[in-house]
Steps between C-alpha positions, in 0.01 A plus 500: 500500500314569830125522491201501738239219428174397668598173652154465662185703454377668813677748732824664420706238662426301175743724309863372453822613346640251248757462228354479150644516139509839339199527265565518121304772317263366244426680175366854579639487857786666687707363790535747781752499783281631784585783744148529662166321490176643619283309751141516377164399643464244208816331637333466834198339352690266298714391799199443710356255260202703426564498126607132470184442284666730241791257450746611742708210653746462787851576372368828348727803520291802600552864378386659180684837515880545492767757412853418398728474185436295190774236457365293211222498245311235316446475126326796343602748771744787407842420652533877578274427809799313661666715772194725544352559851122427485183455673315175406172327559581123510138383513356299782835397640871467472604816660617392842841397358845613405398480133173476308362520146225737385329559162683791330156672450478527879852658536574865542832680505555694835609860504838569637503556868172306579583232757380146447304528834294792376441343158338192642297719749354697211460249216167339588418597855188646654524792729369590842355829647451700842176510693237763384186526715321710230476191273632409159379530147708185385645222718740253357521168688777263442415279800120422505421235757211494749540866596465644152135601531589753769656718223158573371446693816801718405381595164353838407171519298584377140805337644662180357686214661735313275639163580850427354583182693400267780804455720275486805273252330169518322250752647186363666239350254248754598710811483267661243220546758718777666513677168123468451434620848656837403302503178437888517870570494541366152814306568653247281737195524737374226791255457822588301772292359801622319436206257238722332768772423698454184863416547614824326289710730627322809866554387431864419378559867788308639741718290355814628508380866869394469595829345317692771657292790855539352437877476381524855147593410344174632591338824477124558362350823737216601396324819812295531787350297606150585754251356342221288554230753270683746200470250304303763539791735361736235208278467434479869482882512264492205272237670500711814380811326815688615601631142446859379648542155720215362742250641787443266735207484867545387761253389801685612567267788565214257782684302 
């Protein structure tokens, strides 16, 4: 099968398309023939080498969110899953490929009519907003980086800034001084990770989102759809801060 691997940590030129054996589902896993894979901020951090201390090595396949069809299952998984179109969370990698395995506990059936591109745009993405000079009660930041403290200036009294990720790097070490400088506004800062939400609750929310998107009640924000072999281009756009919504990789060019 075709897959994208990190041949060398650093800039996107370190990504390469290679031929690899099709993975075999272990007990409790499903094998998915992939239609689409989401490009996430975590993929960018892993590719850059920023998370190498967490065990990531060159040769790693990025991508944690895919949509496609289950073609095989491991021991302990109901064979009735075979043939179903699904969304799946593969973990910290494996998604930039024609086929990938995922724990069946992280797999959801897709409603009829929901495109794979929309599924991987909704499954675990953050969302962006329009400007509002009146200020915000809550700001959700998936980027962080050196400019994060500026968001405190945009909060209303009793407002809250919540950091969901750090695609732009860590905030400056003294960012809390900006918060303290506006002490009388009673603002707060928090972090949030989906890891603190139970698997059942995460799946319930995704099920609702997929149903709403299939019914036209929820619109996805897709920045661009690119073939899998252009993963490096997707990462260049992410690095440049050009992306609003989600870039999605598709495997159609390989079939």
